[in-house]
C-alpha positions in Angstrom: 105.9 261.6 211.3 104.6 258.4 212.9 102.1 257.3 210.2 101.6 253.5 210.1 99.6 251.3 207.8 97.9 248.6 209.9 96.8 245.4 208.1 94.6 242.8 209.6 94.4 240.0 207.1 91.7 237.3 207.4 90.9 234.3 205.1 88.3 236.3 203.1 88.7 239.9 204.2 91.5 242.4 204.7 91.0 245.3 207.2 93.2 248.3 207.0 93.9 251.6 208.6 96.4 254.4 208.4 97.0 255.7 211.9 99.0 258.7 213.2 100.4 257.1 216.3 101.6 260.3 218.0 98.2 262.0 217.9 96.1 258.8 217.8 94.2 260.1 214.8 92.8 257.7 212.2 93.7 259.0 208.8 91.7 256.4 206.9 90.3 252.9 207.4 88.3 250.3 205.6 87.8 246.7 204.7 88.0 244.6 201.5 85.6 241.7 201.8 84.8 238.5 199.8 88.3 237.8 198.8 88.3 234.8 196.5 84.5 234.7 196.2 82.3 235.4 193.2 81.8 239.1 192.9 84.9 239.9 195.1 88.5 240.4 194.3 90.4 237.2 193.3 93.1 237.1 196.0 94.9 239.0 198.7 97.3 240.7 196.2 94.3 242.1 194.5 92.8 243.1 197.8 95.9 245.0 198.8 95.9 246.8 195.4 92.3 247.9 196.3 93.7 249.2 199.6 96.4 251.1 197.8 93.9 252.7 195.4 91.7 253.7 198.3 94.7 255.2 200.2 96.3 256.9 197.2 96.4 260.3 199.1 97.2 258.8 202.5 100.3 256.6 201.9 102.9 259.4 202.0 105.0 259.5 205.1 104.5 255.9 206.2 107.2 254.7 208.6 106.1 251.1 208.9 103.4 248.5 208.1 101.9 246.8 211.2 100.4 243.3 210.9 98.0 241.8 213.5 99.0 238.2 214.1 96.6 236.2 216.3 99.0 233.5 217.7 102.6 234.1 218.7 103.0 230.8 220.4 105.3 230.4 223.5 108.2 232.5 222.2 106.8 235.4 220.2 105.4 237.9 222.7 107.0 241.2 221.7 106.4 243.2 218.5 108.8 241.8 216.0 110.4 243.0 212.8 109.2 240.7 210.0 112.0 238.8 208.2 112.3 235.3 206.6 113.2 233.7 210.0 110.1 235.2 211.6 108.0 234.0 208.6 109.3 230.5 209.2 108.4 230.6 212.9 104.9 231.8 212.1 104.4 229.0 209.6 105.3 226.5 212.3 102.7 228.0 214.6 99.9 227.7 212.1 98.5 224.5 213.7 97.8 226.5 216.9 95.6 228.9 215.0 94.7 227.3 211.7 91.8 229.8 211.0 93.8 232.9 211.8 97.6 232.6 211.3 97.7 231.4 207.7 95.7 234.4 206.4 97.8 236.7 208.4 101.0 235.2 206.9 99.5 235.6 203.4 98.8 239.2 204.1 102.3 239.8 205.4 103.9 238.1 202.3 101.7 240.1 199.9 102.4 243.4 201.7 106.1 242.8 201.9 106.3 242.4 198.1 104.1 245.4 197.5 106.0 247.7 200.0 109.5 246.3 200.2 111.2 249.5 201.3 109.2 249.8 204.6 109.8 247.9 207.8 107.0 245.4 208.5 106.2 244.6 212.1 104.2 241.7 213.5 102.1 242.4 216.7 100.7 239.4 218.5 97.3 239.0 220.0 98.7 236.6 222.6 101.6 238.9 223.8 99.8 240.7 226.7 99.0 237.3 228.3 102.4 235.8 227.9 103.3 236.1 231.6 100.0 234.8 233.1 100.6 233.2 236.5 101.3 229.5 236.0 98.1 228.5 237.9 96.1 230.4 235.3 98.1 229.4 232.2 98.4 225.7 232.9 95.9 223.1 231.9 95.4 220.0 234.1 96.5 217.5 231.5 99.6 215.2 231.3 102.4 217.6 231.8 104.8 215.9 229.4 102.3 216.0 226.6 101.6 219.7 227.4 105.3 220.5 227.3 106.0 218.6 224.1 103.2 220.3 222.2 103.3 223.8 223.8 99.8 223.4 225.3 99.0 226.3 227.7 96.5 229.1 228.0 97.8 231.8 225.6 94.9 234.2 225.6 93.8 236.5 222.8 92.6 240.0 222.1 95.6 241.0 224.2 96.1 244.2 222.2 92.6 245.3 223.1 92.7 244.2 226.7 95.9 246.1 227.3 94.8 249.2 225.5 91.4 249.3 227.3 92.8 248.7 230.7 95.4 251.4 230.3 92.7 253.8 228.9 90.4 253.0 231.8 93.2 254.1 234.3 93.8 257.2 232.3 90.1 258.0 232.2 89.8 257.6 235.9 93.0 259.6 236.6 94.5 256.9 238.8 97.7 254.9 238.5 97.3 251.7 236.4 99.2 249.7 239.0 96.7 250.6 241.7 93.7 249.0 239.9 92.0 245.6 239.9 90.2 245.4 236.6 87.9 243.1 234.6 87.8 243.9 230.9 85.0 242.4 228.7 85.9 242.4 225.0 82.5 241.6 223.5 82.5 241.4 219.7 82.0 238.6 217.2 84.9 237.1 219.1 84.6 237.7 222.8 86.9 237.4 225.8 87.3 238.4 229.4 90.3 239.2 231.4 91.2 239.8 235.0 94.0 242.4 235.4 95.8 243.4 238.6 98.2 246.3 238.7 98.3 246.4 234.9 99.3 242.7 234.6 96.8 240.0 233.5 96.1 237.3 236.0 93.5 235.3 234.0 91.7 235.4 230.7 88.9 233.4 229.1 90.5 232.3 225.8 93.0 229.5 226.0 95.2 227.5 223.6 93.0 228.8 220.8 90.5 231.6 220.5 87.7 229.1 220.8 87.6 228.8 224.6 85.6 231.0 227.1 82.6 233.2 226.4 79.9 232.5 223.9 80.8 234.2 220.6 79.2 235.0 217.3 80.0 231.6 215.7 82.3 230.0 218.3 81.1 227.8 221.2 83.3 229.0 223.9 83.6 226.6 226.9 82.3 223.0 226.3 82.8 219.6 227.9 85.8 218.2 225.9 83.9 214.9 226.0 81.5 216.3 223.4 84.3 216.1 220.9 85.1 212.4 221.5 81.3 211.7 221.7 80.6 213.2 218.3 83.6 211.4 216.8 82.6 208.0 218.0 78.8 208.3 217.9 78.1 210.7 215.1 81.2 209.6 213.2 82.2 213.2 212.6 85.8 213.9 211.6 88.0 216.1 213.7 87.9 218.6 210.9 84.1 218.7 210.8 83.9 219.0 214.6 86.4 221.8 214.6 84.5 223.6 211.8 81.3 223.2 213.7 82.7 224.6 216.9 84.4 227.6 215.1 81.9 228.5 212.4 78.4 227.1 213.3 78.2 227.4 217.0 77.8 230.3 219.5 75.0 232.8 218.7 74.7 231.6 215.1 74.4 227.9 216.1 71.9 228.6 218.9 69.8 231.5 217.5 70.7 231.7 213.8 72.0 235.2 214.1 75.3 237.0 215.1 74.0 240.6 214.8 72.7 241.5 218.3 70.4 244.2 216.8 68.6 241.5 214.8 68.7 239.1 217.7 66.9 241.6 219.9 64.3 242.1 217.2 63.7 238.4 217.1 63.4 238.2 220.8 60.8 240.9 220.8 58.8 239.1 218.1 58.7 236.0 220.4 61.4 233.8 218.8 62.3 231.2 221.5 65.6 230.2 219.8 66.8 233.8 219.9 65.7 234.2 223.5 67.6 231.0 224.6 70.7 232.1 222.6 70.7 235.4 224.5 70.2 233.8 227.9 73.0 231.4 227.3 75.3 234.3 226.2 74.4 236.3 229.3 74.7 233.3 231.7 78.2 232.5 230.5 79.3 236.2 230.7 78.0 236.5 234.3 79.9 233.3 235.3 83.1 234.8 234.1 82.5 238.1 235.8 81.8 236.3 239.1 84.8 234.1 238.7 87.1 237.1 238.1 85.7 239.0 241.0 86.8 235.9 243.1 90.2 235.8 241.4 90.8 239.5 242.1 89.2 239.6 245.5 87.1 242.5 244.2 87.2 244.8 241.2 87.8 248.5 241.1 86.7 248.7 237.5 84.7 246.6 235.1 85.0 247.8 231.5 82.9 246.8 228.4 84.5 247.2 225.0 84.3 246.1 221.3 81.2 246.1 219.1 78.6 244.5 221.5 80.2 245.8 224.7 80.3 249.4 223.4 76.9 249.5 221.8 74.4 247.0 223.5 73.0 248.5 226.7 70.8 245.5 227.3 73.8 243.1 227.4 75.6 245.4 229.8 72.5 245.7 232.0 71.8 242.0 232.1 75.4 241.0 232.6 75.6 243.0 235.8 72.0 242.9 237.1 71.6 241.7 240.7 75.2 242.3 241.6 74.7 245.1 244.1 75.8 242.8 247.0 79.1 242.4 245.1 79.5 246.2 244.9 78.4 246.5 241.3 75.5 248.8 240.4 74.6 250.4 237.0 73.0 253.8 236.5 70.2 252.9 234.0 70.2 256.3 232.4 73.9 256.5 231.9 73.9 252.9 230.5 71.2 253.8 228.0 73.1 256.8 226.7 75.0 256.4 223.4 78.4 257.9 222.9 81.6 257.2 221.0 83.8 258.2 223.9 84.9 256.6 227.1 82.2 257.0 229.8 81.1 255.9 233.2 77.8 253.9 233.5 77.9 252.9 237.1 75.7 254.4 239.8 77.3 256.8 242.4 76.6 254.2 245.1 78.6 251.5 243.2 81.9 250.6 244.8 83.0 249.2 241.5 83.2 251.6 238.7 81.7 250.4 235.4 83.0 251.9 232.2 82.4 251.7 228.5 85.8 252.3 226.7 86.0 252.0 222.9 88.9 249.8 221.9 91.5 250.9 219.4 93.6 248.0 218.4 94.8 249.8 215.3 96.3 252.6 217.3 97.9 250.1 219.7 99.4 248.2 216.8 100.7 251.4 215.2 102.4 252.5 218.5 104.0 249.1 218.9 105.3 249.4 215.3 106.8 252.8 216.0 108.5 251.5 219.1 110.2 248.8 217.0 111.2 251.2 214.2 112.6 253.6 216.8 114.7 250.9 218.3 116.1 250.1 214.9 117.3 253.7 214.7 
């Protein structure tokens, strides 16, 4: 048996899945929301009890519990067995991901108490990008300050980027090490990566998951001078600026909406704010695609994944329109088709293959957990 309970603990939600890692089958999955809110469960311990109640018939045969941890810092880049020493390391990393790591730690602590006889494994979002080339990983700031405070490009969504790039090679039936790939993980959080021979050479997220593409509530790239300008001129605190950039920016800040289905409806009704938000989103996405074509020299494969990437044909179309001179052409009919499986959407004449590949971070985490448990014997 290779059944793993995968837990993704957020500040006010707890996602879960039971995965059979050998077959790749999802036994059960769900989410507990509004933790700590009126009408929701009071805390993460109560949320986990809800999970256990939901999974009453699916808990038998578990070999491990896998925990998604967003930030592994400079040293944690392999799936790791959770113990007190690891907990202490993760607590020290919380300033690097204040919105993500503390809830993950809380989920780990609650799950360890509830399931003390199972091994718990932490899998890090940053791991895939640990060995980025120095030119891609290094920020052009004072090197002594960067070294002292572990400032570098860490990258995020690594579990998804790795899974999808490997799945793309499998789908095409070609060796992973022969491909130059661009992977576009477009969900509420969004990131891009350039991958050569299975190894990432650049990615859009940086020290934190705030850099890069326009996201649901996060700004992505901005002039860092905006932060000092708002501090001095608007007298906003660092905390208020950080909250604004993380929670009230991106598509929400520009267009008042993070659901692209609703956004498209608003655009069709003539909403100028929704139209501009969409145009900013597409413009940023096209800039990164162009940049990564330059970094790679050319791309054999461009793959869309995650909620928006897998389901929004208009985003895919507009992101790649007018790129035939760069060897990228969509087949409009294939792009418009809906399917839950991996599929090709590029035209026959396109020298770059364009794919839609559903991500499966839960399966990737489950398989990482089984590898750790197997090593333990």
